[in-house]
TIVO-563578 format. One record per residue (C-alpha): residue number from 0; x negated, y, z negated; residue in one letter. Coordinates in pm, whole numbers. Each point is the difference from the previous one (the first is absolute). Example, Ala and Ser with C-alpha at 12.3 -4.5 7.8 and 13.67 -1.06 7.14 Angstrom:
2
<r 0, <-1230, -450, -780>, A>;
<r 1, <-137, 344, 66>, S>;
***
This chain:
84
<r 0, <12280, -11226, -1891>, M>;
<r 1, <84, 43, -367>, A>;
<r 2, <-82, -288, -228>, K>;
<r 3, <308, -169, -142>, K>;
<r 4, <-11, -68, -369>, Y>;
<r 5, <196, -273, -173>, K>;
<r 6, <275, 114, -236>, P>;
<r 7, <-112, 5, -363>, I>;
<r 8, <262, -262, -93>, D>;
<r 9, <-148, -244, 251>, E>;
<r 10, <-354, 61, -121>, V>;
<r 11, <105, -41, -363>, A>;
<r 12, <188, -322, 68>, S>;
<r 13, <-295, -141, 197>, N>;
<r 14, <-230, 86, -289>, F>;
<r 15, <232, -158, -256>, A>;
<r 16, <45, -324, 195>, T>;
<r 17, <-144, -284, -200>, G>;
<r 18, <-74, 218, -303>, V>;
<r 19, <198, -74, -313>, S>;
<r 20, <152, 286, -197>, D>;
<r 21, <-235, -64, -292>, E>;
<r 22, <-310, 0, 220>, A>;
<r 23, <111, 324, 167>, A>;
<r 24, <64, 166, -337>, K>;
<r 25, <-341, -108, -125>, E>;
<r 26, <-175, 127, 314>, K>;
<r 27, <171, 341, -8>, W>;
<r 28, <-51, 36, -375>, A>;
<r 29, <-370, -72, 45>, T>;
<r 30, <-28, 245, 290>, N>;
<r 31, <186, 272, -190>, A>;
<r 32, <-223, -41, -306>, A>;
<r 33, <-311, 10, 218>, A>;
<r 34, <124, 318, 171>, S>;
<r 35, <59, 175, -331>, V>;
<r 36, <-344, -103, -127>, D>;
<r 37, <-165, 120, 321>, Y>;
<r 38, <178, 335, -27>, Y>;
<r 39, <-100, 46, -365>, R>;
<r 40, <-363, -85, 65>, E>;
<r 41, <-57, 182, 328>, N>;
<r 42, <250, 272, 81>, F>;
<r 43, <150, 121, -328>, A>;
<r 44, <-322, 157, -136>, P>;
<r 45, <-54, 197, 322>, V>;
<r 46, <366, 106, 17>, Y>;
<r 47, <-2, 115, -363>, N>;
<r 48, <-317, 200, 61>, T>;
<r 49, <158, 162, 306>, Q>;
<r 50, <305, 103, -203>, I>;
<r 51, <-214, 138, -283>, Q>;
<r 52, <-227, 196, 235>, C>;
<r 53, <299, 138, 190>, G>;
<r 54, <152, 121, -326>, A>;
<r 55, <-333, 152, -106>, E>;
<r 56, <-32, 195, 326>, V>;
<r 57, <363, 112, -19>, K>;
<r 58, <-44, 121, -358>, S>;
<r 59, <-291, 216, 111>, K>;
<r 60, <219, 163, 266>, G>;
<r 61, <-253, -59, 278>, L>;
<r 62, <83, -8, 370>, A>;
<r 63, <-171, -71, 330>, G>;
<r 64, <-366, -91, 4>, Y>;
<r 65, <-45, 70, -371>, E>;
<r 66, <278, -247, -83>, A>;
<r 67, <-150, -263, 230>, L>;
<r 68, <-346, 45, -152>, K>;
<r 69, <135, -12, -356>, A>;
<r 70, <195, -318, 83>, Y>;
<r 71, <-308, -166, 153>, A>;
<r 72, <-213, 100, -298>, D>;
<r 73, <261, -138, -239>, C>;
<r 74, <20, -330, 189>, M>;
<r 75, <-378, -33, -1>, Y>;
<r 76, <-23, 89, -367>, R>;
<r 77, <270, -248, -103>, R>;
<r 78, <-80, -284, 240>, R>;
<r 79, <-374, 56, 22>, G>;
<r 80, <-188, -210, 249>, K>;
<r 81, <262, -276, -4>, K>;
<r 82, <158, 163, 303>, G>;
<r 83, <304, 218, -5>, A>;
***
């Protein structure tokens, strides 16, 4: 039997019950700021490296295994032992 999920409006209203507008704004503003900081610290450097390495491989006109190897080498060179 398929699990029945509550409509999003019901879930949202249950969540908001007892929470003032100001408290909700503060909570969501804090969460949004934390999400942006987490992205900048953890994912953005890897994503930027991926974009740069992809462009480097494309500019060399490589394909297949050679492109994969060049991409991996680029990621290792730019990210080092931090993990790509």
